[in-house]
VEXKOLTI-896504 format. One record per residue (C-alpha): residue number from 0; residue in one letter; x, y, z. Coordinates in steps of 0.5 Angstrom, whole numbers, plus 500, padded with zeros to 3 digits. Each point is the difference from the previous one (the first is absolute). Layout:
// residues N
r nr->NUM; rest->A; X->X; Y->Y; Z->Z
...
END
This chain:
// residues 466
r nr->0; rest->M; X->500; Y->500; Z->500
r nr->1; rest->I; X->503; Y->507; Z->498
r nr->2; rest->R; X->501; Y->505; Z->505
r nr->3; rest->T; X->501; Y->507; Z->498
r nr->4; rest->L; X->501; Y->506; Z->504
r nr->5; rest->I; X->499; Y->507; Z->498
r nr->6; rest->S; X->504; Y->505; Z->503
r nr->7; rest->G; X->501; Y->507; Z->502
r nr->8; rest->G; X->493; Y->502; Z->498
r nr->9; rest->T; X->495; Y->504; Z->503
r nr->10; rest->V; X->494; Y->496; Z->501
r nr->11; rest->V; X->494; Y->504; Z->498
r nr->12; rest->A; X->493; Y->498; Z->503
r nr->13; rest->A; X->493; Y->503; Z->500
r nr->14; rest->T; X->501; Y->501; Z->508
r nr->15; rest->G; X->508; Y->503; Z->500
r nr->16; rest->S; X->507; Y->500; Z->497
r nr->17; rest->F; X->506; Y->496; Z->504
r nr->18; rest->P; X->507; Y->497; Z->498
r nr->19; rest->A; X->499; Y->494; Z->499
r nr->20; rest->D; X->503; Y->494; Z->497
r nr->21; rest->V; X->495; Y->495; Z->497
r nr->22; rest->A; X->502; Y->493; Z->500
r nr->23; rest->I; X->496; Y->495; Z->495
r nr->24; rest->E; X->500; Y->492; Z->500
r nr->25; rest->G; X->497; Y->497; Z->494
r nr->26; rest->E; X->493; Y->503; Z->499
r nr->27; rest->R; X->499; Y->504; Z->506
r nr->28; rest->I; X->503; Y->506; Z->504
r nr->29; rest->V; X->503; Y->496; Z->507
r nr->30; rest->S; X->503; Y->506; Z->504
r nr->31; rest->L; X->501; Y->508; Z->500
r nr->32; rest->Y; X->507; Y->501; Z->504
r nr->33; rest->E; X->504; Y->506; Z->502
r nr->34; rest->P; X->504; Y->503; Z->494
r nr->35; rest->G; X->507; Y->496; Z->500
r nr->36; rest->S; X->498; Y->495; Z->505
r nr->37; rest->T; X->500; Y->495; Z->495
r nr->38; rest->L; X->507; Y->500; Z->500
r nr->39; rest->L; X->501; Y->498; Z->507
r nr->40; rest->G; X->498; Y->493; Z->496
r nr->41; rest->H; X->492; Y->500; Z->502
r nr->42; rest->F; X->498; Y->498; Z->493
r nr->43; rest->N; X->504; Y->497; Z->495
r nr->44; rest->A; X->498; Y->503; Z->493
r nr->45; rest->D; X->501; Y->497; Z->493
r nr->46; rest->K; X->499; Y->506; Z->497
r nr->47; rest->V; X->501; Y->507; Z->503
r nr->48; rest->I; X->496; Y->506; Z->496
r nr->49; rest->D; X->503; Y->507; Z->503
r nr->50; rest->A; X->495; Y->505; Z->501
r nr->51; rest->A; X->504; Y->505; Z->503
r nr->52; rest->G; X->498; Y->507; Z->499
r nr->53; rest->K; X->493; Y->497; Z->497
r nr->54; rest->L; X->493; Y->498; Z->502
r nr->55; rest->V; X->497; Y->494; Z->501
r nr->56; rest->V; X->493; Y->500; Z->499
r nr->57; rest->P; X->494; Y->494; Z->499
r nr->58; rest->G; X->499; Y->498; Z->493
r nr->59; rest->G; X->495; Y->504; Z->497
r nr->60; rest->V; X->493; Y->497; Z->500
r nr->61; rest->D; X->496; Y->502; Z->493
r nr->62; rest->V; X->492; Y->499; Z->502
r nr->63; rest->H; X->498; Y->503; Z->493
r nr->64; rest->T; X->502; Y->497; Z->493
r nr->65; rest->H; X->498; Y->497; Z->494
r nr->66; rest->M; X->504; Y->495; Z->496
r nr->67; rest->E; X->497; Y->498; Z->494
r nr->68; rest->M; X->494; Y->503; Z->501
r nr->69; rest->P; X->495; Y->500; Z->493
r nr->70; rest->S; X->498; Y->507; Z->500
r nr->71; rest->A; X->497; Y->504; Z->494
r nr->72; rest->G; X->501; Y->495; Z->494
r nr->73; rest->T; X->507; Y->498; Z->503
r nr->74; rest->V; X->504; Y->497; Z->506
r nr->75; rest->S; X->505; Y->504; Z->505
r nr->76; rest->A; X->507; Y->500; Z->497
r nr->77; rest->D; X->503; Y->497; Z->506
r nr->78; rest->T; X->500; Y->492; Z->501
r nr->79; rest->F; X->500; Y->498; Z->507
r nr->80; rest->E; X->507; Y->498; Z->498
r nr->81; rest->T; X->503; Y->506; Z->498
r nr->82; rest->G; X->495; Y->505; Z->505
r nr->83; rest->T; X->503; Y->496; Z->506
r nr->84; rest->L; X->507; Y->501; Z->498
r nr->85; rest->A; X->499; Y->507; Z->498
r nr->86; rest->A; X->497; Y->501; Z->508
r nr->87; rest->A; X->506; Y->496; Z->503
r nr->88; rest->W; X->505; Y->505; Z->496
r nr->89; rest->G; X->496; Y->506; Z->504
r nr->90; rest->G; X->500; Y->496; Z->507
r nr->91; rest->T; X->493; Y->497; Z->500
r nr->92; rest->T; X->500; Y->493; Z->502
r nr->93; rest->T; X->492; Y->499; Z->501
r nr->94; rest->I; X->495; Y->501; Z->495
r nr->95; rest->V; X->492; Y->500; Z->501
r nr->96; rest->D; X->497; Y->498; Z->492
r nr->97; rest->F; X->493; Y->500; Z->498
r nr->98; rest->A; X->496; Y->494; Z->497
r nr->99; rest->G; X->494; Y->503; Z->496
r nr->100; rest->Q; X->493; Y->496; Z->500
r nr->101; rest->A; X->497; Y->500; Z->493
r nr->102; rest->R; X->493; Y->502; Z->500
r nr->103; rest->G; X->496; Y->493; Z->500
r nr->104; rest->S; X->506; Y->496; Z->503
r nr->105; rest->G; X->502; Y->498; Z->507
r nr->106; rest->L; X->505; Y->503; Z->506
r nr->107; rest->R; X->504; Y->493; Z->500
r nr->108; rest->E; X->501; Y->500; Z->492
r nr->109; rest->A; X->503; Y->507; Z->499
r nr->110; rest->W; X->504; Y->498; Z->507
r nr->111; rest->E; X->503; Y->494; Z->496
r nr->112; rest->A; X->501; Y->504; Z->494
r nr->113; rest->E; X->505; Y->505; Z->503
r nr->114; rest->M; X->504; Y->494; Z->504
r nr->115; rest->V; X->502; Y->498; Z->494
r nr->116; rest->K; X->502; Y->506; Z->497
r nr->117; rest->A; X->504; Y->501; Z->507
r nr->118; rest->D; X->502; Y->494; Z->503
r nr->119; rest->G; X->507; Y->498; Z->498
r nr->120; rest->H; X->501; Y->507; Z->496
r nr->121; rest->C; X->501; Y->505; Z->506
r nr->122; rest->V; X->507; Y->503; Z->502
r nr->123; rest->V; X->497; Y->502; Z->507
r nr->124; rest->D; X->494; Y->497; Z->504
r nr->125; rest->F; X->493; Y->501; Z->498
r nr->126; rest->G; X->493; Y->500; Z->502
r nr->127; rest->L; X->494; Y->502; Z->497
r nr->128; rest->H; X->493; Y->504; Z->501
r nr->129; rest->M; X->494; Y->498; Z->497
r nr->130; rest->I; X->496; Y->505; Z->495
r nr->131; rest->V; X->493; Y->499; Z->500
r nr->132; rest->S; X->496; Y->502; Z->494
r nr->133; rest->D; X->494; Y->496; Z->501
r nr->134; rest->V; X->497; Y->501; Z->507
r nr->135; rest->N; X->494; Y->494; Z->500
r nr->136; rest->D; X->498; Y->495; Z->505
r nr->137; rest->S; X->506; Y->495; Z->497
r nr->138; rest->S; X->506; Y->505; Z->500
r nr->139; rest->L; X->498; Y->502; Z->507
r nr->140; rest->A; X->500; Y->492; Z->503
r nr->141; rest->E; X->507; Y->499; Z->496
r nr->142; rest->M; X->503; Y->506; Z->504
r nr->143; rest->D; X->501; Y->495; Z->506
r nr->144; rest->A; X->504; Y->495; Z->496
r nr->145; rest->M; X->504; Y->506; Z->498
r nr->146; rest->V; X->502; Y->501; Z->507
r nr->147; rest->E; X->502; Y->493; Z->501
r nr->148; rest->E; X->505; Y->501; Z->494
r nr->149; rest->G; X->502; Y->506; Z->503
r nr->150; rest->V; X->497; Y->505; Z->496
r nr->151; rest->T; X->498; Y->505; Z->506
r nr->152; rest->S; X->498; Y->506; Z->496
r nr->153; rest->F; X->495; Y->501; Z->494
r nr->154; rest->K; X->499; Y->506; Z->496
r nr->155; rest->L; X->494; Y->504; Z->497
r nr->156; rest->F; X->500; Y->506; Z->494
r nr->157; rest->M; X->495; Y->505; Z->501
r nr->158; rest->A; X->503; Y->502; Z->493
r nr->159; rest->Y; X->499; Y->497; Z->493
r nr->160; rest->P; X->493; Y->498; Z->499
r nr->161; rest->G; X->499; Y->494; Z->496
r nr->162; rest->V; X->507; Y->497; Z->502
r nr->163; rest->L; X->502; Y->500; Z->507
r nr->164; rest->Y; X->494; Y->504; Z->503
r nr->165; rest->S; X->496; Y->499; Z->506
r nr->166; rest->D; X->494; Y->504; Z->502
r nr->167; rest->D; X->499; Y->502; Z->508
r nr->168; rest->G; X->496; Y->494; Z->501
r nr->169; rest->Q; X->505; Y->495; Z->497
r nr->170; rest->I; X->506; Y->504; Z->504
r nr->171; rest->L; X->495; Y->499; Z->507
r nr->172; rest->R; X->499; Y->493; Z->499
r nr->173; rest->A; X->508; Y->499; Z->498
r nr->174; rest->M; X->502; Y->504; Z->507
r nr->175; rest->Q; X->495; Y->496; Z->504
r nr->176; rest->K; X->503; Y->493; Z->498
r nr->177; rest->A; X->507; Y->503; Z->501
r nr->178; rest->S; X->498; Y->502; Z->507
r nr->179; rest->Q; X->498; Y->493; Z->501
r nr->180; rest->C; X->506; Y->496; Z->497
r nr->181; rest->A; X->505; Y->505; Z->503
r nr->182; rest->A; X->502; Y->503; Z->494
r nr->183; rest->T; X->502; Y->507; Z->498
r nr->184; rest->I; X->496; Y->504; Z->494
r nr->185; rest->M; X->505; Y->503; Z->495
r nr->186; rest->M; X->496; Y->506; Z->496
r nr->187; rest->H; X->501; Y->504; Z->494
r nr->188; rest->A; X->496; Y->507; Z->502
r nr->189; rest->E; X->498; Y->503; Z->494
r nr->190; rest->N; X->493; Y->502; Z->497
r nr->191; rest->G; X->500; Y->496; Z->494
r nr->192; rest->I; X->493; Y->501; Z->498
r nr->193; rest->A; X->501; Y->508; Z->500
r nr->194; rest->I; X->507; Y->499; Z->497
r nr->195; rest->D; X->498; Y->496; Z->494
r nr->196; rest->V; X->495; Y->506; Z->499
r nr->197; rest->L; X->506; Y->505; Z->500
r nr->198; rest->V; X->504; Y->496; Z->495
r nr->199; rest->S; X->494; Y->499; Z->495
r nr->200; rest->Q; X->499; Y->508; Z->500
r nr->201; rest->A; X->507; Y->501; Z->499
r nr->202; rest->L; X->500; Y->495; Z->494
r nr->203; rest->Q; X->494; Y->503; Z->498
r nr->204; rest->R; X->504; Y->507; Z->500
r nr->205; rest->N; X->506; Y->497; Z->496
r nr->206; rest->E; X->504; Y->500; Z->507
r nr->207; rest->R; X->504; Y->495; Z->498
r nr->208; rest->D; X->508; Y->501; Z->502
r nr->209; rest->P; X->502; Y->497; Z->507
r nr->210; rest->R; X->499; Y->506; Z->504
r nr->211; rest->Y; X->493; Y->499; Z->499
r nr->212; rest->H; X->501; Y->493; Z->505
r nr->213; rest->A; X->501; Y->505; Z->506
r nr->214; rest->S; X->495; Y->504; Z->499
r nr->215; rest->S; X->494; Y->495; Z->499
r nr->216; rest->R; X->502; Y->497; Z->506
r nr->217; rest->P; X->500; Y->506; Z->505
r nr->218; rest->S; X->502; Y->500; Z->507
r nr->219; rest->A; X->493; Y->501; Z->503
r nr->220; rest->L; X->497; Y->493; Z->497
r nr->221; rest->E; X->507; Y->497; Z->504
r nr->222; rest->G; X->498; Y->504; Z->507
r nr->223; rest->E; X->492; Y->498; Z->499
r nr->224; rest->A; X->502; Y->492; Z->498
r nr->225; rest->T; X->505; Y->500; Z->506
r nr->226; rest->H; X->494; Y->503; Z->505
r nr->227; rest->R; X->495; Y->494; Z->497
r nr->228; rest->A; X->505; Y->495; Z->501
r nr->229; rest->I; X->502; Y->502; Z->507
r nr->230; rest->V; X->492; Y->500; Z->502
r nr->231; rest->L; X->498; Y->493; Z->497
r nr->232; rest->A; X->506; Y->497; Z->504
r nr->233; rest->Q; X->498; Y->503; Z->506
r nr->234; rest->V; X->493; Y->497; Z->499
r nr->235; rest->A; X->503; Y->493; Z->499
r nr->236; rest->G; X->505; Y->501; Z->505
r nr->237; rest->A; X->506; Y->498; Z->495
r nr->238; rest->P; X->507; Y->503; Z->500
r nr->239; rest->L; X->501; Y->504; Z->494
r nr->240; rest->Y; X->507; Y->501; Z->496
r nr->241; rest->I; X->499; Y->506; Z->495
r nr->242; rest->V; X->505; Y->499; Z->494
r nr->243; rest->H; X->504; Y->505; Z->496
r nr->244; rest->L; X->497; Y->506; Z->504
r nr->245; rest->S; X->502; Y->505; Z->496
r nr->246; rest->A; X->496; Y->507; Z->502
r nr->247; rest->A; X->499; Y->505; Z->506
r nr->248; rest->E; X->493; Y->499; Z->500
r nr->249; rest->A; X->501; Y->492; Z->500
r nr->250; rest->L; X->505; Y->502; Z->506
r nr->251; rest->S; X->495; Y->504; Z->504
r nr->252; rest->E; X->494; Y->495; Z->500
r nr->253; rest->V; X->506; Y->494; Z->502
r nr->254; rest->V; X->502; Y->505; Z->506
r nr->255; rest->T; X->493; Y->501; Z->502
r nr->256; rest->A; X->498; Y->493; Z->501
r nr->257; rest->R; X->507; Y->498; Z->503
r nr->258; rest->D; X->499; Y->506; Z->506
r nr->259; rest->A; X->493; Y->497; Z->500
r nr->260; rest->G; X->503; Y->493; Z->502
r nr->261; rest->A; X->498; Y->496; Z->493
r nr->262; rest->L; X->505; Y->495; Z->498
r nr->263; rest->V; X->502; Y->503; Z->494
r nr->264; rest->H; X->507; Y->500; Z->497
r nr->265; rest->A; X->502; Y->503; Z->493
r nr->266; rest->E; X->506; Y->500; Z->496
r nr->267; rest->T; X->503; Y->505; Z->495
r nr->268; rest->C; X->506; Y->498; Z->495
r nr->269; rest->P; X->506; Y->504; Z->498
r nr->270; rest->Q; X->497; Y->503; Z->493
r nr->271; rest->Y; X->495; Y->504; Z->504
r nr->272; rest->L; X->505; Y->503; Z->505
r nr->273; rest->F; X->505; Y->502; Z->494
r nr->274; rest->L; X->496; Y->500; Z->493
r nr->275; rest->S; X->495; Y->505; Z->498
r nr->276; rest->E; X->495; Y->500; Z->495
r nr->277; rest->G; X->504; Y->505; Z->496
r nr->278; rest->S; X->504; Y->494; Z->498
r nr->279; rest->L; X->493; Y->498; Z->496
r nr->280; rest->D; X->501; Y->506; Z->496
r nr->281; rest->Q; X->506; Y->499; Z->496
r nr->282; rest->P; X->501; Y->501; Z->492
r nr->283; rest->G; X->498; Y->495; Z->496
r nr->284; rest->F; X->497; Y->493; Z->504
r nr->285; rest->E; X->506; Y->500; Z->505
r nr->286; rest->G; X->494; Y->502; Z->505
r nr->287; rest->A; X->497; Y->493; Z->500
r nr->288; rest->K; X->507; Y->497; Z->503
r nr->289; rest->F; X->496; Y->504; Z->507
r nr->290; rest->V; X->494; Y->496; Z->499
r nr->291; rest->C; X->497; Y->497; Z->506
r nr->292; rest->S; X->494; Y->500; Z->504
r nr->293; rest->P; X->499; Y->504; Z->505
r nr->294; rest->P; X->503; Y->504; Z->495
r nr->295; rest->L; X->506; Y->505; Z->502
r nr->296; rest->R; X->498; Y->506; Z->504
r nr->297; rest->G; X->502; Y->507; Z->501
r nr->298; rest->S; X->507; Y->501; Z->503
r nr->299; rest->S; X->495; Y->504; Z->506
r nr->300; rest->H; X->498; Y->492; Z->503
r nr->301; rest->H; X->507; Y->499; Z->501
r nr->302; rest->Q; X->501; Y->504; Z->506
r nr->303; rest->D; X->494; Y->496; Z->503
r nr->304; rest->L; X->502; Y->493; Z->498
r nr->305; rest->W; X->507; Y->501; Z->504
r nr->306; rest->R; X->497; Y->502; Z->506
r nr->307; rest->G; X->495; Y->495; Z->500
r nr->308; rest->L; X->506; Y->495; Z->499
r nr->309; rest->A; X->504; Y->504; Z->506
r nr->310; rest->V; X->494; Y->500; Z->505
r nr->311; rest->G; X->498; Y->493; Z->499
r nr->312; rest->D; X->494; Y->502; Z->496
r nr->313; rest->L; X->502; Y->496; Z->494
r nr->314; rest->S; X->502; Y->493; Z->502
r nr->315; rest->V; X->504; Y->497; Z->494
r nr->316; rest->V; X->504; Y->502; Z->494
r nr->317; rest->A; X->499; Y->495; Z->494
r nr->318; rest->T; X->502; Y->501; Z->493
r nr->319; rest->D; X->493; Y->497; Z->496
r nr->320; rest->H; X->505; Y->498; Z->495
r nr->321; rest->C; X->497; Y->499; Z->494
r nr->322; rest->P; X->505; Y->501; Z->494
r nr->323; rest->F; X->498; Y->501; Z->493
r nr->324; rest->C; X->505; Y->502; Z->494
r nr->325; rest->F; X->499; Y->505; Z->497
r nr->326; rest->K; X->501; Y->497; Z->493
r nr->327; rest->G; X->495; Y->495; Z->498
r nr->328; rest->Q; X->496; Y->501; Z->507
r nr->329; rest->K; X->499; Y->507; Z->502
r nr->330; rest->E; X->499; Y->502; Z->493
r nr->331; rest->L; X->494; Y->496; Z->500
r nr->332; rest->G; X->496; Y->506; Z->502
r nr->333; rest->R; X->503; Y->505; Z->494
r nr->334; rest->G; X->494; Y->504; Z->499
r nr->335; rest->D; X->495; Y->498; Z->506
r nr->336; rest->F; X->503; Y->500; Z->507
r nr->337; rest->S; X->495; Y->496; Z->503
r nr->338; rest->R; X->504; Y->494; Z->496
r nr->339; rest->I; X->507; Y->502; Z->503
r nr->340; rest->P; X->502; Y->494; Z->504
r nr->341; rest->N; X->499; Y->503; Z->508
r nr->342; rest->G; X->507; Y->499; Z->504
r nr->343; rest->L; X->507; Y->502; Z->501
r nr->344; rest->P; X->506; Y->496; Z->502
r nr->345; rest->G; X->503; Y->500; Z->507
r nr->346; rest->V; X->502; Y->495; Z->504
r nr->347; rest->E; X->507; Y->500; Z->499
r nr->348; rest->H; X->501; Y->507; Z->503
r nr->349; rest->R; X->495; Y->501; Z->506
r nr->350; rest->M; X->505; Y->499; Z->505
r nr->351; rest->E; X->505; Y->505; Z->497
r nr->352; rest->L; X->495; Y->505; Z->498
r nr->353; rest->I; X->496; Y->500; Z->507
r nr->354; rest->Y; X->507; Y->501; Z->503
r nr->355; rest->Q; X->500; Y->507; Z->497
r nr->356; rest->G; X->494; Y->501; Z->506
r nr->357; rest->V; X->506; Y->500; Z->504
r nr->358; rest->V; X->506; Y->504; Z->496
r nr->359; rest->E; X->495; Y->505; Z->501
r nr->360; rest->G; X->498; Y->500; Z->507
r nr->361; rest->R; X->492; Y->498; Z->498
r nr->362; rest->I; X->500; Y->493; Z->504
r nr->363; rest->S; X->505; Y->497; Z->505
r nr->364; rest->Q; X->505; Y->494; Z->497
r nr->365; rest->E; X->496; Y->495; Z->505
r nr->366; rest->R; X->493; Y->503; Z->497
r nr->367; rest->W; X->503; Y->498; Z->493
r nr->368; rest->V; X->501; Y->493; Z->502
r nr->369; rest->E; X->493; Y->500; Z->504
r nr->370; rest->L; X->497; Y->502; Z->493
r nr->371; rest->T; X->504; Y->496; Z->495
r nr->372; rest->S; X->500; Y->494; Z->504
r nr->373; rest->T; X->498; Y->499; Z->508
r nr->374; rest->A; X->493; Y->502; Z->498
r nr->375; rest->P; X->497; Y->496; Z->494
r nr->376; rest->A; X->504; Y->494; Z->503
r nr->377; rest->R; X->495; Y->501; Z->506
r nr->378; rest->L; X->494; Y->502; Z->496
r nr->379; rest->F; X->500; Y->494; Z->496
r nr->380; rest->G; X->502; Y->495; Z->504
r nr->381; rest->M; X->507; Y->500; Z->499
r nr->382; rest->Y; X->503; Y->502; Z->506
r nr->383; rest->P; X->504; Y->498; Z->504
r nr->384; rest->A; X->503; Y->496; Z->495
r nr->385; rest->K; X->501; Y->506; Z->495
r nr->386; rest->G; X->502; Y->507; Z->503
r nr->387; rest->V; X->504; Y->500; Z->506
r nr->388; rest->I; X->507; Y->499; Z->501
r nr->389; rest->Q; X->500; Y->495; Z->506
r nr->390; rest->P; X->501; Y->492; Z->502
r nr->391; rest->G; X->496; Y->496; Z->497
r nr->392; rest->A; X->497; Y->504; Z->494
r nr->393; rest->D; X->502; Y->498; Z->493
r nr->394; rest->A; X->507; Y->503; Z->498
r nr->395; rest->D; X->498; Y->505; Z->495
r nr->396; rest->L; X->504; Y->505; Z->500
r nr->397; rest->V; X->503; Y->506; Z->497
r nr->398; rest->V; X->506; Y->504; Z->500
r nr->399; rest->F; X->499; Y->507; Z->498
r nr->400; rest->D; X->506; Y->505; Z->499
r nr->401; rest->P; X->496; Y->507; Z->502
r nr->402; rest->R; X->505; Y->505; Z->497
r nr->403; rest->T; X->501; Y->497; Z->492
r nr->404; rest->V; X->497; Y->504; Z->495
r nr->405; rest->H; X->497; Y->497; Z->494
r nr->406; rest->T; X->496; Y->502; Z->494
r nr->407; rest->L; X->493; Y->496; Z->498
r nr->408; rest->S; X->500; Y->498; Z->493
r nr->409; rest->A; X->496; Y->495; Z->495
r nr->410; rest->A; X->507; Y->498; Z->498
r nr->411; rest->S; X->503; Y->497; Z->506
r nr->412; rest->H; X->493; Y->497; Z->503
r nr->413; rest->H; X->499; Y->493; Z->501
r nr->414; rest->M; X->492; Y->501; Z->499
r nr->415; rest->A; X->498; Y->497; Z->492
r nr->416; rest->V; X->497; Y->507; Z->498
r nr->417; rest->D; X->503; Y->505; Z->495
r nr->418; rest->Y; X->499; Y->506; Z->504
r nr->419; rest->S; X->501; Y->503; Z->507
r nr->420; rest->C; X->495; Y->504; Z->504
r nr->421; rest->Y; X->506; Y->503; Z->504
r nr->422; rest->E; X->505; Y->501; Z->493
r nr->423; rest->G; X->506; Y->505; Z->503
r nr->424; rest->Q; X->498; Y->500; Z->507
r nr->425; rest->N; X->505; Y->500; Z->505
r nr->426; rest->L; X->500; Y->497; Z->506
r nr->427; rest->T; X->504; Y->499; Z->507
r nr->428; rest->G; X->500; Y->493; Z->503
r nr->429; rest->R; X->501; Y->494; Z->496
r nr->430; rest->V; X->499; Y->493; Z->502
r nr->431; rest->E; X->506; Y->496; Z->500
r nr->432; rest->T; X->499; Y->492; Z->502
r nr->433; rest->V; X->494; Y->497; Z->500
r nr->434; rest->M; X->498; Y->494; Z->504
r nr->435; rest->S; X->494; Y->495; Z->500
r nr->436; rest->R; X->499; Y->495; Z->505
r nr->437; rest->G; X->508; Y->500; Z->501
r nr->438; rest->R; X->501; Y->499; Z->492
r nr->439; rest->V; X->504; Y->506; Z->497
r nr->440; rest->L; X->496; Y->502; Z->494
r nr->441; rest->V; X->504; Y->507; Z->499
r nr->442; rest->E; X->507; Y->502; Z->502
r nr->443; rest->G; X->506; Y->504; Z->496
r nr->444; rest->G; X->495; Y->502; Z->495
r nr->445; rest->A; X->499; Y->494; Z->498
r nr->446; rest->F; X->494; Y->494; Z->500
r nr->447; rest->V; X->503; Y->494; Z->504
r nr->448; rest->G; X->493; Y->497; Z->502
r nr->449; rest->A; X->495; Y->495; Z->496
r nr->450; rest->V; X->494; Y->500; Z->496
r nr->451; rest->G; X->495; Y->496; Z->504
r nr->452; rest->G; X->503; Y->501; Z->506
r nr->453; rest->G; X->493; Y->504; Z->503
r nr->454; rest->R; X->495; Y->496; Z->504
r nr->455; rest->Y; X->493; Y->501; Z->500
r nr->456; rest->L; X->498; Y->503; Z->507
r nr->457; rest->K; X->494; Y->497; Z->503
r nr->458; rest->R; X->497; Y->507; Z->504
r nr->459; rest->S; X->496; Y->500; Z->506
r nr->460; rest->A; X->496; Y->505; Z->502
r nr->461; rest->P; X->503; Y->506; Z->503
r nr->462; rest->P; X->498; Y->502; Z->508
r nr->463; rest->A; X->493; Y->502; Z->501
r nr->464; rest->H; X->502; Y->507; Z->503
r nr->465; rest->L; X->505; Y->502; Z->494
END
């Protein structure tokens, strides 16, 4: 059994930072030592990783990715292999993706199909949420069986009528069932019925460029849907998790509910912190690269979201990684913004992007770890195996250099997409070494892991008080 020591670094946890040597045996962390004490023979390592001057953090946990997802007549560009390889390069050692129920089919059928895509192909460990697009007696009954398979979170959509949309009655029934089987409802909260009217009206006015994607999905309709989702969850007595929150109006609804004691959590994504709707108005069709839902908002929303992250009103930063190449995929929407495949690439850069909040004094380094690793692991039933550096936890670890400056570019990223949303952006702080369950995946600027080493995570329900 290989014994590894990460020596001389500063361990950063959600609860504090301290100098320590981290001892690993096989797949697990076995001890934390006073710096240098292992030189006295307390732990004889086969491999020593020098982390002097570096941060040692738990591997990132991204609970919102879409690998190989069919959408808008195409399929997202990253496979589970390429997407988890990119995740590893960026310090993310666990993802939770989605199995999507097709209308007229069952939940287990969807789960088994997604397992065929993912199992044996992932570089890092993975779990699955379930998208429920056909709420009926049969699918509700299947939720119990899915929980037994470790799928303890179910996603519903208030958007995309005729495709993924559920009405309020269906949502309430699914929430009631989730309450019974100790599962979490994840909600895409946008008023899809109203949005479809605005999209149709824009096209009738011959407003067809990418910029009209944003104006047809106003932030007020995200706020309204978020309020409605919260009320339905309270009636059902179910925990609620709002995905990809982008707007100040939606955040205000979450804050009000949480202050009143509601069991509501929300995530935001890097694109809503660093990009703005002006990107959609680039010359030609270049704005299509930035089409996602909810859409990018005006920069005035950024400050509210960063404040929400700092004070705990927002619980998680995930990516909603759903990449489509500009050539051949985003181009499907030329002449009709409503046909542009929705989604952005991001799984590789989440940890480093959110660290800019530390650099800029917006959040502490402890909060950085909590948002990108500890909180998502807790909320989705993977803690304490994931999201923490302590004896008994999986040895999912990242050595992070807080001083290195580097530039993001499609020429150097590892995602299977032909552009970068952050092309030319300079970042301070870089992932240096990455371990997953004691296996070194990235070291010395090279990938040294193996495809297929990632395992399926049978997740438990989170504690009721979270």
